[in-house]
VMD Tcl script that draws the C-alpha trace (Angstrom):
set ca {
  {-0.06 0.00 0.08}
  {1.48 3.22 -0.97}
  {1.67 6.35 1.31}
  {-1.05 8.26 -0.34}
  {-3.47 5.10 -0.18}
  {-2.63 5.00 3.59}
  {-3.59 8.78 3.94}
  {-6.69 8.54 2.24}
  {-7.84 5.71 4.23}
  {-6.91 7.40 7.47}
  {-8.91 10.35 6.31}
  {-11.88 8.55 5.52}
  {-11.83 6.46 8.67}
  {-11.55 9.70 11.03}
  {-14.16 11.13 8.85}
  {-16.60 8.40 9.45}
  {-15.70 8.22 13.34}
  {-16.25 11.97 13.58}
  {-19.73 11.48 11.88}
  {-20.73 8.86 14.42}
  {-19.70 10.72 17.64}
  {-21.28 13.98 16.29}
  {-24.70 12.21 15.49}
  {-24.66 10.44 18.76}
  {-24.10 13.67 20.47}
  {-26.54 15.83 18.73}
  {-29.49 13.74 19.80}
  {-28.81 14.91 23.60}
  {-31.26 17.73 24.42}
  {-32.12 16.75 28.49}
  {-30.37 15.61 31.20}
  {-31.69 14.31 34.32}
  {-30.68 13.37 37.70}
  {-32.97 10.57 39.34}
  {-32.64 9.10 42.84}
  {-34.22 5.79 43.51}
  {-34.75 3.77 46.85}
  {-35.25 0.00 46.47}
  {-34.90 -3.01 48.61}
  {-33.18 -0.95 51.07}
  {-30.63 0.83 49.12}
  {-30.49 4.58 47.69}
  {-28.58 5.42 44.66}
  {-28.76 8.66 42.43}
  {-27.54 8.52 38.59}
  {-27.58 11.16 35.37}
  {-28.96 10.17 32.37}
  {-28.96 12.05 28.87}
  {-31.54 11.71 25.95}
  {-33.56 13.67 23.25}
  {-36.33 14.42 25.50}
  {-36.66 14.50 29.76}
  {-38.48 11.25 29.48}
  {-35.85 9.15 27.98}
  {-33.35 10.76 30.16}
  {-35.34 9.82 33.29}
  {-35.55 6.40 31.87}
  {-31.97 6.04 31.33}
  {-31.11 7.40 34.70}
  {-33.61 4.98 36.51}
  {-32.42 2.04 34.49}
  {-28.84 2.99 35.83}
  {-29.76 3.17 39.20}
  {-31.78 -0.03 39.23}
  {-28.72 -1.89 37.62}
  {-27.06 -1.36 40.84}
  {-29.93 -1.81 43.29}
  {-31.61 -4.80 41.75}
  {-30.62 -8.40 41.17}
  {-32.22 -10.20 38.62}
  {-35.09 -9.66 36.05}
  {-38.06 -9.41 38.36}
  {-36.36 -7.21 40.95}
  {-35.32 -4.88 37.97}
  {-38.67 -4.71 36.41}
  {-39.93 -3.82 39.89}
  {-37.34 -1.10 40.45}
  {-37.74 0.29 36.89}
  {-41.53 0.65 37.85}
  {-41.16 2.41 41.31}
  {-41.49 6.05 41.72}
  {-38.37 7.79 41.98}
  {-37.77 9.71 45.36}
  {-36.29 12.93 43.14}
  {-36.03 13.89 39.36}
  {-34.34 17.18 38.56}
  {-34.13 17.61 34.75}
  {-32.58 20.22 32.45}
}
mol new
graphics top color blue
foreach p $ca { graphics top sphere $p radius 0.5 }
foreach p [lrange $ca 0 end-1] q [lrange $ca 1 end] { graphics top cylinder $p $q radius 0.2 }
display resetview
């Protein structure tokens, strides 16, 4: 492979990577801090998303991933009312 070909491939790969990163960050319009109490534990996490509902859901999923064990507990935890929700 020539030096010119390697440079062209590098530029294309970097361009694709930049597009993917920019595209994924452009959808974030809301962030939420959510605190959940479940099974005697308390945890707060931050979520981001295209809208406040998506950001809240992401934060609560992160909380429940630590607080719950097993699918049944995870579902119950994700369906509990958070202790606090702050979105911006």
